[in-house]
C-alpha positions as CSV (number, residue, x, y, z in Angstrom):
1,M,-46.1,-18.7,63.9
2,E,-43.7,-21.7,63.7
3,A,-42.7,-20.7,60.2
4,A,-41.8,-17.2,61.4
5,A,-39.9,-18.7,64.4
6,R,-37.9,-21.0,62.1
7,I,-37.0,-18.2,59.7
8,L,-35.8,-16.0,62.6
9,E,-33.6,-18.9,63.9
10,A,-32.2,-19.8,60.6
11,A,-31.8,-16.5,58.8
12,G,-32.0,-13.9,61.6
13,P,-33.8,-10.6,61.2
14,S,-32.3,-9.9,57.8
15,G,-34.0,-12.9,56.2
16,Y,-37.2,-12.4,58.2
17,T,-39.7,-11.1,55.7
18,T,-43.4,-11.6,55.2
19,N,-42.7,-13.2,51.8
20,A,-40.3,-15.7,53.4
21,I,-42.7,-16.4,56.3
22,A,-45.6,-17.0,53.9
23,Q,-43.5,-19.2,51.7
24,R,-42.3,-21.3,54.7
25,A,-45.9,-21.5,56.0
26,G,-47.2,-22.6,52.6
27,V,-49.7,-19.7,52.3
28,S,-49.9,-16.7,50.1
29,V,-48.6,-13.3,51.3
30,G,-52.2,-12.0,51.0
31,S,-53.4,-14.7,53.3
32,L,-50.7,-13.8,55.8
33,Y,-51.7,-10.1,55.7
34,Q,-55.3,-11.1,56.6
35,Y,-54.0,-12.1,60.0
36,F,-51.0,-9.9,60.5
37,P,-50.7,-6.3,59.1
38,N,-46.9,-6.5,59.0
39,K,-43.9,-8.6,60.2
40,D,-43.7,-6.6,63.5
41,A,-47.2,-7.9,64.3
42,I,-45.9,-11.5,63.7
43,T,-42.9,-10.8,65.9
44,R,-45.2,-9.5,68.7
45,A,-47.3,-12.7,68.4
46,L,-44.1,-14.8,68.7
47,I,-43.0,-12.8,71.8
48,R,-46.5,-13.4,73.3
49,R,-46.3,-17.1,72.5
50,E,-42.9,-17.5,74.1
51,L,-43.9,-15.5,77.2
52,A,-47.1,-17.5,77.5
53,I,-45.0,-20.7,77.6
54,L,-42.8,-19.3,80.3
55,E,-45.8,-18.1,82.2
56,A,-47.3,-21.6,82.2
57,Q,-44.1,-23.2,83.3
58,I,-43.6,-20.8,86.2
59,A,-47.3,-21.1,87.2
60,A,-46.7,-24.8,87.5
61,I,-44.0,-24.3,90.2
62,N,-45.3,-25.5,93.6
63,I,-44.5,-22.6,96.0
64,G,-45.0,-24.9,98.9
65,S,-42.5,-27.4,97.7
66,T,-39.1,-27.8,99.4
67,N,-37.3,-30.3,97.1
68,P,-36.5,-28.7,94.8
69,S,-37.1,-25.3,96.2
70,P,-39.3,-23.0,94.2
71,L,-36.4,-20.7,93.6
72,A,-34.3,-23.6,92.3
73,R,-37.2,-24.7,90.1
74,L,-37.6,-21.1,88.8
75,I,-34.0,-21.1,87.7
76,T,-34.4,-24.5,86.1
77,V,-37.5,-23.3,84.2
78,A,-35.8,-20.1,83.1
79,V,-32.6,-21.8,81.9
80,G,-34.7,-24.4,80.1
81,Q,-36.7,-21.8,78.3
82,Q,-33.6,-20.0,77.1
83,L,-31.9,-23.3,76.0
84,E,-34.9,-24.7,74.2
85,R,-34.4,-22.3,71.3
86,P,-31.5,-20.1,72.2
87,R,-31.2,-18.2,68.9
88,L,-34.9,-17.5,68.9
89,A,-34.9,-16.3,72.5
90,H,-32.0,-14.0,71.9
91,I,-33.6,-12.5,68.8
92,L,-37.0,-12.1,70.4
93,E,-35.5,-10.3,73.4
94,A,-33.8,-7.8,71.1
95,E,-37.0,-7.4,69.1
96,Q,-39.1,-6.9,72.2
97,E,-36.7,-4.1,73.2
98,R,-36.9,-2.6,69.7
99,L,-40.7,-2.9,69.5
100,G,-41.5,-2.1,73.1
101,A,-44.3,-3.7,75.0
102,D,-47.8,-3.6,73.8
103,A,-51.2,-4.2,75.4
104,D,-50.9,-7.9,74.7
105,I,-47.3,-8.4,76.0
106,T,-47.4,-6.2,79.1
107,P,-50.0,-8.2,81.0
108,V,-48.2,-11.5,80.4
109,Y,-44.9,-10.0,81.5
110,E,-46.5,-8.5,84.6
111,R,-48.0,-11.8,85.6
112,V,-44.6,-13.5,85.2
113,V,-43.0,-10.8,87.4
114,V,-45.8,-11.3,90.1
115,M,-45.1,-15.1,90.1
116,I,-41.4,-14.5,90.4
117,C,-42.1,-12.2,93.3
118,A,-44.2,-14.9,95.0
119,I,-41.4,-17.4,94.5
120,L,-38.8,-15.0,96.0
121,Q,-41.1,-14.3,98.9
122,S,-41.6,-18.0,99.5
123,A,-37.8,-18.3,99.7
124,G,-37.8,-15.6,102.4
125,F,-36.7,-12.6,100.4
126,A,-38.4,-9.2,100.6
127,A,-39.3,-9.3,96.9
128,S,-40.3,-6.4,94.8
129,C,-41.2,-6.1,91.1
130,E,-37.8,-4.5,90.5
131,L,-36.1,-7.4,92.1
132,A,-38.1,-10.0,90.2
133,Q,-37.3,-8.1,86.9
134,D,-33.6,-8.2,87.9
135,I,-33.7,-11.9,88.5
136,A,-35.3,-12.6,85.1
137,S,-32.8,-10.4,83.3
138,L,-29.8,-11.9,85.1
139,I,-30.8,-15.4,84.2
140,A,-31.2,-14.4,80.6
141,T,-27.9,-12.5,80.7
142,V,-26.1,-15.6,81.9
143,V,-27.8,-18.1,79.6
144,N,-28.3,-16.3,76.3
145,P,-24.7,-15.7,75.3
146,A,-23.6,-19.2,76.4
147,A,-26.5,-20.8,74.6
148,T,-26.0,-18.7,71.5
149,R,-22.4,-19.9,71.3
150,G,-23.5,-23.5,71.6
151,D,-22.9,-24.1,75.4
152,D,-25.9,-26.3,76.3
153,D,-24.6,-27.8,79.5
154,R,-27.8,-27.2,81.4
155,A,-26.4,-28.2,84.8
156,R,-23.5,-25.8,84.5
157,L,-25.7,-23.0,83.2
158,E,-28.1,-23.5,86.1
159,M,-25.3,-23.4,88.5
160,R,-23.9,-20.2,87.0
161,A,-27.4,-18.6,86.9
162,R,-28.0,-19.7,90.6
163,A,-24.7,-18.0,91.6
164,V,-25.7,-14.8,89.9
165,V,-29.2,-14.8,91.3
166,M,-27.9,-15.5,94.8
167,A,-25.4,-12.7,94.5
168,R,-28.2,-10.3,93.5
169,L,-30.4,-11.5,96.3
170,S,-27.7,-10.8,98.8
171,T,-27.3,-7.3,97.6
172,P,-29.7,-4.7,99.1
């Protein structure tokens, strides 16, 4: 998995082949095909891995906390997730859109949305799944382009993301 992630980061989708992944991982292509039928299956596994990391980080947010607020903590976690490996995050988002959700990705994504709803409700907002999805998308929209061009000023990106999120929360 890590070999595939590094190839995506370094070479992008054009250099992302099963041969390159196998070589980087130090295994034969035949061995790789024993676990993954094609590179899209590897990509889906990477998407699941990254979503699971995000899910665990959001699940660790204490909704009863006041300092920092759960909403502020959510923004910090989301910005941190995007900044950790910005090129990988950007590529995997595009790949997820291209591939569509599968039975393994959808439940994780739905759990993340439910947790975001709970955080929004704890902040006093009448949260819906649509609103939670908007919040997740807005944060990625603010952070991804900035991170991809090398802007890694976490505090400034959190401030920008917070402003966009608060604007969306104040819109019916």
